[in-house]
N, C-alpha and C positions, 0 to 999 in steps of 0.2 A: 814094338818095344814091349818086353815082358815086365810087368810090374807085379811085385809080390809085396803087398803091404798088408800085414795082418794086424791092422790097427784096431784098437778099441774105439768105441764111439767118442770117448773123451779125447783120445789121441787125434782122431779125425777132426773133431771140432777145434782142437788146439792148432792143428796144422793149418786149417783154413783161416782161422782168426790171426795167426802169426803171419801167414802169407798176405792177408789183407793189411795188417798193420805195417808190414815192411814194403808195401807197394810203392811208396814214395822214398824208399831207401833209408827211412828213419823210423824206428819203433820208439815212440815216446814213452816216458814213465807212465803217463795216464793210460796209454793203450795197453802197456804191459800189465798194469794193475787191473784193468777191465778184463783182460784175458784170464788172469789168475782168479778173478771172481767167478769165472764160468767153468773152469776146468782145474784139475789138480796140478800141483807144481811138478810132479814127476812127468806127467804127460807134456807139460809145457817145455821142460828141459829136453826131453827126448825129441820133440818136434822141432825145437830150435836147432838142434844138431842136424836133423834131417834136412830142414829147409836150407841150412847153410851149404849143403852139398848140391842142392837142386837149382836148376835154372827155371825160368818161367814156364817153358814148355813142359818140363818134367813135373812141375807142380800141378799144372792144369791136367796133365795126363793122370797123375795120381789121384786127384780129386774126382775126376770122371770115372776112373776105374773103381774107386771105393764105392761110389754111388751105384755103379752097375752090379757090384758083387754083394752089396749089403741092403738089407731092408731099411730104406729111409723113406718114411711116409711123407706125404705132402705137408703135413703139419710140422714135421721135423725140418723139412727144407725151408718152410716159411720162417720158422724160429731161427734157423741159422742165418737166413738173409737179414733178419732183424738184428741179430748179434753182430753181423758184419758191419751193418750200418752204424751200430753203436760203437764199434771199435773206431771207425772213421771219425765219429764225432767226439770221441773221448778226450782228445786234446784241444777241442774247441774250434777246429778248422778242418775243412776238407779241400784238398787240392785236386787238380785235374787228373793226376795219376790215380788217386784214390777213387775219383768218380768213374774213370774208365774201367778200373778193375771191378768196381761194384757192378757196373752194367754187365761185364763179362761173367762174373760169378753168378749174378742173378739169372743170366741166360742158361748157364750150364746146370744150375740147381733146379730150374723149372722144366 
């Protein structure tokens, strides 16, 4: 599968955080607000449109491809893992779908 995503770092962060927020099929207002506190609104809007077209396999492939093609330091990865965790806790609860996605994203980011 050929993936051509010329994302900015903000767009990548938005994509990952939105993907995480929607892992349980519901993106709460608190999760959305947290995402907007981390990246600009234009990136969030663009990535919402892209994520709506992608299935889980495509999302995972795009995340992995971006990491392969771009300089993402270990510190950047650790920061993103922390931000993913904060998205999950933004609404005050973490369900099994969110826990499972967190473990998966943590694996591909390390």
